TORGUDO-330199 format. One record per residue (C-alpha): x, y negated, z; residue number from 1. Coordinates in steps of 0.05 Angstrom, whole numbers, plus 5000, padded with zeros to 4 digits. Each point is the difference from the previous one (the first is absolute). Last residue first. Example, Ala and Ser with C-alpha at 12.3 -4.5 7.8 and 13.67 -1.06 7.14 Angstrom:
<rs>
+------+------+------+-----+
!    x !    y !    z ! num !
+------+------+------+-----+
! 5273 ! 5021 ! 5143 !   2 !
! 4973 ! 5069 ! 5013 !   1 !
+------+------+------+-----+
</rs>
This chain:
<rs>
+------+------+------+-----+
!    x !    y !    z ! num !
+------+------+------+-----+
! 7349 ! 5127 ! 3682 ! 204 !
! 5019 ! 4984 ! 5073 ! 203 !
! 5025 ! 4925 ! 4979 ! 202 !
! 4923 ! 4985 ! 4992 ! 201 !
! 4983 ! 5016 ! 5078 ! 200 !
! 5058 ! 4954 ! 5016 ! 199 !
! 4977 ! 4947 ! 4947 ! 198 !
! 4932 ! 5001 ! 5025 ! 197 !
! 5019 ! 4993 ! 5071 ! 196 !
! 5036 ! 4937 ! 4988 ! 195 !
! 4947 ! 4973 ! 4952 ! 194 !
! 4959 ! 5003 ! 5066 ! 193 !
! 5051 ! 4974 ! 5042 ! 192 !
! 5070 ! 5011 ! 5011 ! 191 !
! 5014 ! 5008 ! 5070 ! 190 !
! 4935 ! 4999 ! 5042 ! 189 !
! 4969 ! 5037 ! 4933 ! 188 !
! 5049 ! 5054 ! 5009 ! 187 !
! 4989 ! 5014 ! 5068 ! 186 !
! 4927 ! 4993 ! 4998 ! 185 !
! 4997 ! 5054 ! 4938 ! 184 !
! 5044 ! 5057 ! 5036 ! 183 !
! 4948 ! 4994 ! 5058 ! 182 !
! 4943 ! 4997 ! 4960 ! 181 !
! 5025 ! 5060 ! 4956 ! 180 !
! 4998 ! 5042 ! 5066 ! 179 !
! 4935 ! 4978 ! 5019 ! 178 !
! 4970 ! 5014 ! 4931 ! 177 !
! 5034 ! 5066 ! 4992 ! 176 !
! 4977 ! 5023 ! 5062 ! 175 !
! 5046 ! 5059 ! 5042 ! 174 !
! 4962 ! 5041 ! 5033 ! 173 !
! 5031 ! 5061 ! 4964 ! 172 !
! 4993 ! 4977 ! 4940 ! 171 !
! 4943 ! 4938 ! 4996 ! 170 !
! 4953 ! 4979 ! 4948 ! 169 !
! 4978 ! 4928 ! 4972 ! 168 !
! 4948 ! 4976 ! 4946 ! 167 !
! 4970 ! 5057 ! 4974 ! 166 !
! 4939 ! 4988 ! 4956 ! 165 !
! 4933 ! 5031 ! 5000 ! 164 !
! 4943 ! 5010 ! 4948 ! 163 !
! 4930 ! 4976 ! 4985 ! 162 !
! 5016 ! 4933 ! 5020 ! 161 !
! 5070 ! 4986 ! 5027 ! 160 !
! 4993 ! 5036 ! 5068 ! 159 !
! 5069 ! 4996 ! 5040 ! 158 !
! 5052 ! 5047 ! 5016 ! 157 !
! 5046 ! 5008 ! 5064 ! 156 !
! 5041 ! 5066 ! 4989 ! 155 !
! 5039 ! 5044 ! 5045 ! 154 !
! 5060 ! 5048 ! 4982 ! 153 !
! 5022 ! 5057 ! 5055 ! 152 !
! 5061 ! 5039 ! 4978 ! 151 !
! 5002 ! 5078 ! 5000 ! 150 !
! 5062 ! 5030 ! 4976 ! 149 !
! 5058 ! 4996 ! 4953 ! 148 !
! 4970 ! 5048 ! 4949 ! 147 !
! 4935 ! 4957 ! 5006 ! 146 !
! 4936 ! 4990 ! 5032 ! 145 !
! 4979 ! 4931 ! 5003 ! 144 !
! 4949 ! 4992 ! 5056 ! 143 !
! 4936 ! 4949 ! 4997 ! 142 !
! 4968 ! 4949 ! 5022 ! 141 !
! 4947 ! 4949 ! 4980 ! 140 !
! 4994 ! 4931 ! 5031 ! 139 !
! 4938 ! 4965 ! 4978 ! 138 !
! 4979 ! 4930 ! 4975 ! 137 !
! 4930 ! 4991 ! 4968 ! 136 !
! 4966 ! 5045 ! 5051 ! 135 !
! 4946 ! 5059 ! 4981 ! 134 !
! 5056 ! 5050 ! 5026 ! 133 !
! 5003 ! 4970 ! 5061 ! 132 !
! 5063 ! 5027 ! 5033 ! 131 !
! 5032 ! 5067 ! 5033 ! 130 !
! 5006 ! 5028 ! 4938 ! 129 !
! 5027 ! 5075 ! 5003 ! 128 !
! 5074 ! 5008 ! 4970 ! 127 !
! 5013 ! 5010 ! 4921 ! 126 !
! 5048 ! 5057 ! 4983 ! 125 !
! 5049 ! 4982 ! 4942 ! 124 !
! 5043 ! 5049 ! 4965 ! 123 !
! 5069 ! 5011 ! 4974 ! 122 !
! 5018 ! 5069 ! 4986 ! 121 !
! 5011 ! 4993 ! 4924 ! 120 !
! 5047 ! 4937 ! 5013 ! 119 !
! 4996 ! 4935 ! 5012 ! 118 !
! 5070 ! 4963 ! 5028 ! 117 !
! 5021 ! 4968 ! 4931 ! 116 !
! 4926 ! 4958 ! 5008 ! 115 !
! 5044 ! 4965 ! 5047 ! 114 !
! 5045 ! 4958 ! 4956 ! 113 !
! 4938 ! 4979 ! 4959 ! 112 !
! 4963 ! 4978 ! 5062 ! 111 !
! 5056 ! 4950 ! 5025 ! 110 !
! 5011 ! 4969 ! 4929 ! 109 !
! 4924 ! 4998 ! 4990 ! 108 !
! 4996 ! 4962 ! 5075 ! 107 !
! 5055 ! 4945 ! 4980 ! 106 !
! 4967 ! 4994 ! 4936 ! 105 !
! 4934 ! 4981 ! 5033 ! 104 !
! 5034 ! 4949 ! 5048 ! 103 !
! 5030 ! 4965 ! 4937 ! 102 !
! 4931 ! 4998 ! 4968 ! 101 !
! 4968 ! 4978 ! 5062 ! 100 !
! 5040 ! 4939 ! 5020 !  99 !
! 5007 ! 4977 ! 4924 !  98 !
! 4923 ! 4999 ! 4999 !  97 !
! 5007 ! 4966 ! 5070 !  96 !
! 5053 ! 4949 ! 4980 !  95 !
! 4950 ! 4979 ! 4935 !  94 !
! 4944 ! 4988 ! 5049 !  93 !
! 5051 ! 4960 ! 5045 !  92 !
! 5019 ! 5020 ! 5066 !  91 !
! 4966 ! 4966 ! 5062 !  90 !
! 4954 ! 5049 ! 5021 !  89 !
! 5047 ! 5059 ! 4986 !  88 !
! 5046 ! 4966 ! 5053 !  87 !
! 4957 ! 5024 ! 5053 !  86 !
! 5003 ! 5078 ! 4993 !  85 !
! 5047 ! 5025 ! 4945 !  84 !
! 4984 ! 5072 ! 5008 !  83 !
! 4927 ! 4986 ! 5003 !  82 !
! 4992 ! 4963 ! 4935 !  81 !
! 5052 ! 5053 ! 4966 !  80 !
! 4946 ! 5055 ! 5018 !  79 !
! 4945 ! 4960 ! 4985 !  78 !
! 5035 ! 4983 ! 4927 !  77 !
! 5015 ! 5070 ! 4987 !  76 !
! 4935 ! 5026 ! 5002 !  75 !
! 5012 ! 5068 ! 4981 !  74 !
! 4966 ! 5033 ! 4938 !  73 !
! 5043 ! 4985 ! 4946 !  72 !
! 5058 ! 5026 ! 5026 !  71 !
! 4990 ! 5066 ! 5019 !  70 !
! 4986 ! 5054 ! 4946 !  69 !
! 5025 ! 4959 ! 4945 !  68 !
! 5054 ! 4962 ! 5021 !  67 !
! 5025 ! 5053 ! 5047 !  66 !
! 4998 ! 5051 ! 4952 !  65 !
! 5034 ! 4959 ! 4949 !  64 !
! 5056 ! 4983 ! 5044 !  63 !
! 5007 ! 5073 ! 5023 !  62 !
! 5006 ! 5014 ! 4922 !  61 !
! 5054 ! 4944 ! 4990 !  60 !
! 5033 ! 5021 ! 5058 !  59 !
! 5008 ! 5077 ! 4979 !  58 !
! 5019 ! 5034 ! 5061 !  57 !
! 4985 ! 5068 ! 4991 !  56 !
! 4927 ! 4992 ! 5025 !  55 !
! 4988 ! 4946 ! 4960 !  54 !
! 5027 ! 5035 ! 4937 !  53 !
! 4960 ! 5062 ! 5004 !  52 !
! 4930 ! 4967 ! 5015 !  51 !
! 4946 ! 5049 ! 5030 !  50 !
! 5031 ! 4987 ! 5069 !  49 !
! 4978 ! 4927 ! 4992 !  48 !
! 4937 ! 5006 ! 4969 !  47 !
! 4982 ! 5051 ! 5062 !  46 !
! 5017 ! 4955 ! 5050 !  45 !
! 4960 ! 4944 ! 4969 !  44 !
! 4938 ! 5034 ! 4994 !  43 !
! 5000 ! 5036 ! 5072 !  42 !
! 5018 ! 4927 ! 5027 !  41 !
! 4950 ! 4969 ! 4972 !  40 !
! 4946 ! 5049 ! 5022 !  39 !
! 5029 ! 5001 ! 5063 !  38 !
! 4996 ! 4924 ! 5010 !  37 !
! 4930 ! 5002 ! 4968 !  36 !
! 4984 ! 5053 ! 5049 !  35 !
! 5025 ! 4963 ! 5062 !  34 !
! 4961 ! 4938 ! 4985 !  33 !
! 4938 ! 5034 ! 4995 !  32 !
! 4979 ! 4995 ! 4927 !  31 !
! 4946 ! 4954 ! 4982 !  30 !
! 5059 ! 4951 ! 4986 !  29 !
! 5004 ! 5038 ! 4937 !  28 !
! 5066 ! 5034 ! 4969 !  27 !
! 5003 ! 4977 ! 4928 !  26 !
! 5031 ! 4941 ! 5009 !  25 !
! 5068 ! 5029 ! 5023 !  24 !
! 5020 ! 4977 ! 5067 !  23 !
! 5063 ! 5031 ! 5016 !  22 !
! 5004 ! 5023 ! 5075 !  21 !
! 5048 ! 5058 ! 4985 !  20 !
! 5043 ! 4963 ! 4954 !  19 !
! 5008 ! 4961 ! 5057 !  18 !
! 5033 ! 5048 ! 5050 !  17 !
! 5021 ! 5048 ! 4937 !  16 !
! 5038 ! 4944 ! 4986 !  15 !
! 5026 ! 4979 ! 5069 !  14 !
! 5020 ! 5070 ! 5023 !  13 !
! 5071 ! 5009 ! 4985 !  12 !
! 5017 ! 4924 ! 4993 !  11 !
! 4967 ! 4988 ! 5060 !  10 !
! 5053 ! 5009 ! 5058 !   9 !
! 5051 ! 4965 ! 4953 !   8 !
! 4955 ! 4946 ! 4983 !   7 !
! 4977 ! 4987 ! 5070 !   6 !
! 5073 ! 4993 ! 5019 !   5 !
! 5011 ! 4943 ! 4938 !   4 !
! 4940 ! 4966 ! 5028 !   3 !
! 5031 ! 4994 ! 5064 !   2 !
! 4974 ! 5013 ! 5065 !   1 !
+------+------+------+-----+
</rs>
């Protein structure tokens, strides 16, 4: 499935998906993974609901929420590394930094657009945890309930010190990293790492 197709599916829900897994350092790993995600989900959702400008679609306000409430707490390098796959090993340190930054910018734009779908009735329901809560790498499942209906969202989190970090998520079974990996591989095969970086930056 092409990256653009996933954008169409995720534009309505991707922001809420990742926002609900935003990894604020105030939450401790002593919490279960589900409790951690639920706490951050509710905190962030309320911040969006209370921001009049963001609810009205003001892109500046939306970007500020994304940057302050979400982006500082995601493991973007790991997400980028896994999405890039084998070519990541051959990339220079400068290319890795540029690729990670370009990828981050792409996701910020996607999430910011999706924030327009948040309404007063939007809520998040956590699903029963099926894994080992003491593991260092876990999957947390939830359902986004919105005016458009329920959407299943899963998160892959990794323990990082005394907190958690999310590095992958799925919307209705479509995992972000796997989808990007297919797109990245095609672009790298044609134009190399620099070509991929340029392609992502052109989305600005």
